MMTF fields as JSON, N, C-alpha, C and O atoms, coordinates in Angstrom:
{
  "mmtfVersion": "1.0.0",
  "mmtfProducer": "UNKNOWN",
  "numBonds": 175,
  "numAtoms": 176,
  "numGroups": 44,
  "numChains": 1,
  "numModels": 1,
  "chainsPerModel": [1],
  "groupsPerChain": [44],
  "chainIdList": ["A"],
  "bondAtomList": [4, 2, 8, 6, 12, 10, 16, 14, 20, 18, 24, 22, 28, 26, 32, 30, 36, 34, 40, 38, 44, 42, 48, 46, 52, 50, 56, 54, 60, 58, 64, 62, 68, 66, 72, 70, 76, 74, 80, 78, 84, 82, 88, 86, 92, 90, 96, 94, 100, 98, 104, 102, 108, 106, 112, 110, 116, 114, 120, 118, 124, 122, 128, 126, 132, 130, 136, 134, 140, 138, 144, 142, 148, 146, 152, 150, 156, 154, 160, 158, 164, 162, 168, 166, 172, 170],
  "bondOrderList": [1, 1, 1, 1, 1, 1, 1, 1, 1, 1, 1, 1, 1, 1, 1, 1, 1, 1, 1, 1, 1, 1, 1, 1, 1, 1, 1, 1, 1, 1, 1, 1, 1, 1, 1, 1, 1, 1, 1, 1, 1, 1, 1],
  "groupList": [{"groupName": "MET", "atomNameList": ["N", "CA", "C", "O"], "elementList": ["N", "C", "C", "O"], "formalChargeList": [0, 0, 0, 0], "bondAtomList": [1, 0, 2, 1, 3, 2], "bondOrderList": [1, 1, 2], "singleLetterCode": "M", "chemCompType": "L-PEPTIDE LINKING"}, {"groupName": "ALA", "atomNameList": ["N", "CA", "C", "O"], "elementList": ["N", "C", "C", "O"], "formalChargeList": [0, 0, 0, 0], "bondAtomList": [1, 0, 2, 1, 3, 2], "bondOrderList": [1, 1, 2], "singleLetterCode": "A", "chemCompType": "L-PEPTIDE LINKING"}, {"groupName": "ARG", "atomNameList": ["N", "CA", "C", "O"], "elementList": ["N", "C", "C", "O"], "formalChargeList": [0, 0, 0, 0], "bondAtomList": [1, 0, 2, 1, 3, 2], "bondOrderList": [1, 1, 2], "singleLetterCode": "R", "chemCompType": "L-PEPTIDE LINKING"}, {"groupName": "THR", "atomNameList": ["N", "CA", "C", "O"], "elementList": ["N", "C", "C", "O"], "formalChargeList": [0, 0, 0, 0], "bondAtomList": [1, 0, 2, 1, 3, 2], "bondOrderList": [1, 1, 2], "singleLetterCode": "T", "chemCompType": "L-PEPTIDE LINKING"}, {"groupName": "HIS", "atomNameList": ["N", "CA", "C", "O"], "elementList": ["N", "C", "C", "O"], "formalChargeList": [0, 0, 0, 0], "bondAtomList": [1, 0, 2, 1, 3, 2], "bondOrderList": [1, 1, 2], "singleLetterCode": "H", "chemCompType": "L-PEPTIDE LINKING"}, {"groupName": "VAL", "atomNameList": ["N", "CA", "C", "O"], "elementList": ["N", "C", "C", "O"], "formalChargeList": [0, 0, 0, 0], "bondAtomList": [1, 0, 2, 1, 3, 2], "bondOrderList": [1, 1, 2], "singleLetterCode": "V", "chemCompType": "L-PEPTIDE LINKING"}, {"groupName": "SER", "atomNameList": ["N", "CA", "C", "O"], "elementList": ["N", "C", "C", "O"], "formalChargeList": [0, 0, 0, 0], "bondAtomList": [1, 0, 2, 1, 3, 2], "bondOrderList": [1, 1, 2], "singleLetterCode": "S", "chemCompType": "L-PEPTIDE LINKING"}, {"groupName": "GLU", "atomNameList": ["N", "CA", "C", "O"], "elementList": ["N", "C", "C", "O"], "formalChargeList": [0, 0, 0, 0], "bondAtomList": [1, 0, 2, 1, 3, 2], "bondOrderList": [1, 1, 2], "singleLetterCode": "E", "chemCompType": "L-PEPTIDE LINKING"}, {"groupName": "GLY", "atomNameList": ["N", "CA", "C", "O"], "elementList": ["N", "C", "C", "O"], "formalChargeList": [0, 0, 0, 0], "bondAtomList": [1, 0, 2, 1, 3, 2], "bondOrderList": [1, 1, 2], "singleLetterCode": "G", "chemCompType": "PEPTIDE LINKING"}, {"groupName": "LYS", "atomNameList": ["N", "CA", "C", "O"], "elementList": ["N", "C", "C", "O"], "formalChargeList": [0, 0, 0, 0], "bondAtomList": [1, 0, 2, 1, 3, 2], "bondOrderList": [1, 1, 2], "singleLetterCode": "K", "chemCompType": "L-PEPTIDE LINKING"}, {"groupName": "LEU", "atomNameList": ["N", "CA", "C", "O"], "elementList": ["N", "C", "C", "O"], "formalChargeList": [0, 0, 0, 0], "bondAtomList": [1, 0, 2, 1, 3, 2], "bondOrderList": [1, 1, 2], "singleLetterCode": "L", "chemCompType": "L-PEPTIDE LINKING"}, {"groupName": "ILE", "atomNameList": ["N", "CA", "C", "O"], "elementList": ["N", "C", "C", "O"], "formalChargeList": [0, 0, 0, 0], "bondAtomList": [1, 0, 2, 1, 3, 2], "bondOrderList": [1, 1, 2], "singleLetterCode": "I", "chemCompType": "L-PEPTIDE LINKING"}, {"groupName": "TRP", "atomNameList": ["N", "CA", "C", "O"], "elementList": ["N", "C", "C", "O"], "formalChargeList": [0, 0, 0, 0], "bondAtomList": [1, 0, 2, 1, 3, 2], "bondOrderList": [1, 1, 2], "singleLetterCode": "W", "chemCompType": "L-PEPTIDE LINKING"}, {"groupName": "GLN", "atomNameList": ["N", "CA", "C", "O"], "elementList": ["N", "C", "C", "O"], "formalChargeList": [0, 0, 0, 0], "bondAtomList": [1, 0, 2, 1, 3, 2], "bondOrderList": [1, 1, 2], "singleLetterCode": "Q", "chemCompType": "L-PEPTIDE LINKING"}, {"groupName": "ASP", "atomNameList": ["N", "CA", "C", "O"], "elementList": ["N", "C", "C", "O"], "formalChargeList": [0, 0, 0, 0], "bondAtomList": [1, 0, 2, 1, 3, 2], "bondOrderList": [1, 1, 2], "singleLetterCode": "D", "chemCompType": "L-PEPTIDE LINKING"}, {"groupName": "PHE", "atomNameList": ["N", "CA", "C", "O"], "elementList": ["N", "C", "C", "O"], "formalChargeList": [0, 0, 0, 0], "bondAtomList": [1, 0, 2, 1, 3, 2], "bondOrderList": [1, 1, 2], "singleLetterCode": "F", "chemCompType": "L-PEPTIDE LINKING"}],
  "groupTypeList": [0, 1, 2, 3, 0, 4, 5, 6, 7, 8, 3, 5, 9, 1, 4, 10, 8, 6, 11, 0, 6, 9, 12, 13, 5, 2, 14, 2, 5, 13, 5, 10, 5, 3, 1, 1, 2, 1, 8, 10, 5, 7, 15, 3],
  "groupIdList": [1, 2, 3, 4, 5, 6, 7, 8, 9, 10, 11, 12, 13, 14, 15, 16, 17, 18, 19, 20, 21, 22, 23, 24, 25, 26, 27, 28, 29, 30, 31, 32, 33, 34, 35, 36, 37, 38, 39, 40, 41, 42, 43, 44],
  "secStructList": [7, 2, 2, 2, 2, 6, 1, 7, 2, 2, 2, 2, 2, 2, 2, 2, 2, 2, 2, 2, 2, 2, 2, 6, 7, 1, 1, 2, 2, 2, 2, 2, 2, 2, 2, 2, 2, 6, 6, 1, 7, 7, 7, 7],
  "xCoordList": [-68.058, -69.169, -70.474, -71.496, -70.422, -71.635, -72.173, -73.378, -71.274, -71.698, -72.34, -73.37, -71.729, -72.257, -73.646, -74.514, -73.851, -75.13, -76.139, -77.29, -75.714, -76.563, -77.075, -78.246, -76.167, -76.468, -75.332, -74.316, -75.501, -74.455, -73.349, -73.545, -72.194, -71.072, -71.45, -71.049, -72.212, -72.663, -73.531, -73.455, -74.356, -75.204, -74.344, -74.606, -73.332, -72.423, -71.73, -71.634, -71.251, -70.573, -71.516, -71.116, -72.758, -73.74, -74.004, -74.082, -74.14, -74.377, -73.17, -73.322, -71.972, -70.767, -70.68, -70.308, -71.022, -71.022, -72.005, -71.714, -73.169, -74.18, -73.691, -73.856, -73.091, -72.551, -71.452, -71.411, -70.556, -69.453, -69.975, -69.433, -71.014, -71.601, -72.251, -72.03, -73.045, -73.749, -72.793, -73.009, -71.733, -70.773, -69.668, -68.81, -69.683, -68.699, -67.27, -66.411, -67.045, -65.71, -65.292, -66.14, -63.984, -63.504, -63.108, -62.916, -62.98, -62.611, -63.14, -63.673, -62.98, -63.521, -62.841, -63.457, -61.59, -60.892, -61.567, -61.775, -61.903, -62.58, -63.978, -64.453, -64.636, -65.935, -65.752, -66.519, -64.74, -64.487, -64.13, -64.625, -63.284, -62.902, -64.125, -64.324, -64.933, -66.13, -67.112, -67.702, -67.291, -68.189, -67.681, -68.472, -66.373, -65.792, -65.992, -66.345, -65.77, -65.964, -67.42, -67.707, -68.33, -69.765, -70.232, -71.387, -69.322, -69.685, -70.416, -71.04, -70.348, -71.046, -70.251, -70.823, -68.935, -68.059, -67.06, -66.799, -66.513, -65.554, -64.378, -64.561, -63.188, -61.976, -61.549, -61.536, -61.204, -60.748, -59.364, -58.815],
  "yCoordList": [70.208, 70.104, 70.5, 69.83, 71.584, 72.056, 71.01, 70.767, 70.398, 69.387, 68.202, 67.691, 67.768, 66.633, 66.934, 66.062, 68.171, 68.56, 69.042, 69.324, 69.135, 69.602, 71.025, 71.33, 71.882, 73.304, 74.102, 73.535, 75.405, 76.243, 76.502, 76.353, 76.89, 77.246, 78.422, 78.474, 79.351, 80.499, 80.084, 80.68, 79.06, 78.562, 77.97, 78.204, 77.213, 76.634, 77.751, 77.693, 78.758, 79.879, 80.615, 81.031, 80.774, 81.46, 80.664, 81.234, 79.35, 78.514, 78.52, 78.587, 78.449, 78.512, 79.846, 79.887, 80.92, 82.233, 82.292, 82.873, 81.693, 81.663, 80.855, 81.273, 79.703, 78.861, 79.609, 79.601, 80.258, 80.983, 82.092, 82.325, 82.76, 83.828, 83.27, 83.787, 82.226, 81.648, 81.044, 81.16, 80.396, 79.75, 80.702, 80.33, 81.92, 82.952, 82.454, 82.556, 81.916, 81.491, 82.33, 82.914, 82.397, 83.321, 82.665, 83.361, 81.326, 80.68, 79.249, 78.728, 78.62, 77.281, 76.223, 75.22, 76.444, 75.489, 75.458, 74.387, 76.613, 76.671, 76.069, 75.489, 76.196, 75.541, 74.035, 73.372, 73.501, 72.07, 71.598, 70.566, 72.34, 71.98, 72.008, 71.092, 73.041, 73.164, 72.037, 71.471, 71.709, 70.617, 69.285, 68.457, 69.072, 67.826, 67.723, 66.661, 68.804, 68.804, 68.549, 67.976, 68.976, 68.769, 67.384, 67.012, 66.623, 65.281, 65.262, 64.259, 66.358, 66.45, 65.834, 65.414, 65.781, 65.145, 64.28, 64.48, 63.322, 62.403, 62.211, 62.084, 62.191, 61.975, 60.521, 59.965, 59.919, 58.526, 58.399, 57.299],
  "zCoordList": [-51.588, -50.662, -51.346, -51.199, -52.087, -52.759, -53.725, -53.784, -54.475, -55.445, -54.736, -55.175, -53.64, -52.875, -52.328, -52.303, -51.891, -51.301, -52.351, -52.018, -53.609, -54.707, -54.473, -54.7, -54.013, -53.827, -54.448, -54.851, -54.525, -55.099, -54.075, -52.869, -54.587, -53.718, -52.816, -51.653, -53.352, -52.564, -51.386, -50.312, -51.587, -50.509, -49.388, -48.208, -49.762, -48.761, -47.988, -46.762, -48.694, -48.034, -47.09, -46.003, -47.505, -46.659, -45.385, -44.296, -45.523, -44.346, -43.417, -42.197, -43.991, -43.166, -42.42, -41.247, -43.102, -42.456, -41.308, -40.262, -41.498, -40.447, -39.246, -38.099, -39.515, -38.442, -37.7, -36.469, -38.452, -37.821, -36.911, -35.831, -37.348, -36.541, -35.274, -34.179, -35.427, -34.282, -33.262, -32.055, -33.753, -32.858, -32.42, -31.62, -32.936, -32.619, -32.844, -31.969, -34.037, -34.442, -35.638, -36.312, -35.911, -36.939, -38.256, -39.253, -38.28, -39.532, -39.592, -38.613, -40.769, -40.992, -40.127, -39.77, -39.797, -38.927, -37.558, -36.988, -37.042, -35.751, -35.83, -34.854, -36.963, -37.156, -37.016, -36.318, -37.677, -37.636, -36.227, -35.774, -35.543, -34.167, -33.255, -32.458, -33.365, -32.536, -32.832, -31.911, -34.103, -34.482, -33.946, -33.494, -33.993, -33.479, -31.968, -31.455, -31.275, -29.813, -29.438, -28.387, -30.298, -30.047, -30.487, -30.277, -31.101, -31.559, -32.885, -33.233, -33.632, -34.911, -36.057, -37.063, -35.899, -36.89, -36.142, -34.955, -36.856, -36.247, -37.191, -38.401, -36.645, -37.438, -37.301, -36.203, -38.423, -38.38, -38.942, -38.988]
}
């Protein structure tokens, strides 16, 4: 993900931590589920 976005791995981790805090979820799986429910990502 970091390579695709042209940022460091630490930056990705920091953003994920911020999202997890704001959405009050405890792990990356819950971030993905919450994003999918909000229509931010789609599974094909």
